[in-house]
N, C-alpha and C positions, 0 to 999 in steps of 0.2 A: 560512569558513562552518562552523558547528557541525552535527554530525549530530543528527538528532532521532529519537526513538522512533517506530517504525513505526506504531503505533496513533495517536500524535499526528499524524503526517504525514497518515495517511488521514482523521482527523477534521477537520484543518485544510482539506483539499482536497475532502472529500465531506460534511462536516457530522457525519455519524454513520457508524459501521461498517456499520449496516444499509443506509444509502443507498449506501455503497460497493459492498456486495454487489449491490444492485439494479442500479446502473449498470454493473457489470461482468458481470452475468448469472450470478453464482455464488450458491451457498447462503450464508447468513449465517454458518453454522458454519465455512465454509471461510475466511472473512475472520478470524474469531477464531483459527483455527488458524494462519494466517499470523502474527498478532500474538504468539501464545503460544509456538509452537515449530517452525514451519516457514515462515519468511518467504520462502525461495527458491521456494515454490509460486506466488507471484504473478508470477514472471518472464515466464510466457507471456502475461500481461495487461499487461506493461509498455508496448507500443506504444499501447494504448488509453488507459492511465493518463497517458501523456505528452501525449496529445491532449486528454483530458478536463480535466486538472489544470493545463495550461500549465506544465509542469515539465520537467526533463531526466532522462534515464536515470541520469545521475550522482547526482542527488539521491535517486532511489529506491534505487539501489545502495548509497548511503551508509547508508540505514536498514537494509538487509539485511546488509551486511558487518560492521557494528559490532556486530551482534547485540543492538542496543537495541530 
């Protein structure tokens, strides 16, 4: 399985970064920060993302750890 860019992952599962922010209850700027320079900031939202996106923690961590 290949690792994908965090922004691409979020767009794939939420449609837009804005929709991701709305679904997770965070400011849109927060999601942009996750994608641009602080992906570990989304870790506290991982359980919600796993449920909403029908994904696994491993897939999300793959986007964070690779730095993509």
